[in-house]
C-alpha positions in Angstrom: 64.7 -56.8 21.1 68.0 -54.9 21.5 71.3 -55.7 19.8 74.7 -55.5 21.4 75.5 -52.6 19.1 72.4 -50.7 20.4 73.5 -51.3 24.0 77.0 -50.1 23.1 75.6 -46.9 21.6 73.4 -46.2 24.6 76.4 -46.6 27.0 78.6 -44.4 24.7 76.0 -41.7 24.6 75.7 -41.5 28.4 79.2 -42.2 29.5 82.6 -41.1 28.1 84.4 -44.3 27.3 88.0 -44.9 26.2 87.2 -48.5 25.4 83.8 -50.1 25.1 82.9 -53.7 24.0 79.5 -55.2 24.3 78.6 -58.8 23.4 75.3 -60.7 23.4 73.4 -62.7 20.8 70.0 -63.4 22.3 68.7 -59.8 22.7 68.4 -60.0 26.5 71.7 -61.2 28.0 74.7 -59.0 27.4 78.3 -58.7 28.5 80.1 -55.3 28.5 83.6 -54.2 29.2 83.9 -50.5 29.8 87.1 -48.4 30.3 86.2 -44.9 31.4 88.0 -42.0 33.1 84.6 -41.3 34.7 85.4 -44.3 36.9 88.4 -42.7 38.6 87.9 -42.5 42.3 84.8 -44.7 42.3 84.4 -48.2 43.6 83.1 -51.0 41.4 79.5 -50.5 42.6 79.6 -46.8 41.7 81.2 -47.6 38.4 78.4 -50.1 37.5 75.8 -47.5 38.6 77.2 -45.1 36.1 76.8 -47.7 33.3 73.2 -48.5 34.5 72.4 -44.8 34.5 73.6 -44.5 30.9 71.2 -47.3 30.0 68.4 -45.7 31.9 65.0 -47.6 32.0 66.3 -50.1 29.4 67.9 -52.0 32.4 64.5 -52.6 33.9 62.5 -53.0 30.7 64.5 -54.4 27.8 67.8 -55.9 29.2 67.3 -59.1 31.2 71.0 -59.4 32.3 74.1 -57.4 31.9 77.5 -58.7 33.1 79.8 -55.8 33.6 83.6 -55.5 33.8 84.6 -51.9 34.4 88.1 -50.3 34.6 89.7 -46.9 34.9 92.2 -46.3 32.2 95.0 -46.8 34.7 93.6 -50.1 35.9 93.1 -51.2 32.3 96.7 -50.4 31.5 97.9 -52.4 34.5 95.8 -55.5 33.5 97.1 -55.4 29.9 100.8 -55.0 30.6 
């Protein structure tokens, strides 16, 4: 069973993140908020695919559900101002 901290580490190892938060208490259902410059020029589907790629096979084997909110640094700044 994975922890939210493990998920956070897996994402951070596979994707440069300016801000990364992961929550989840039951070991299978998680929520992640990711701000990454790697998302610049990509639509939401492509952004999510980058996160899934960072998690690799864990998405199919160990993580039952992952709710994602992804932002470019510019979009994150606009939301938080």
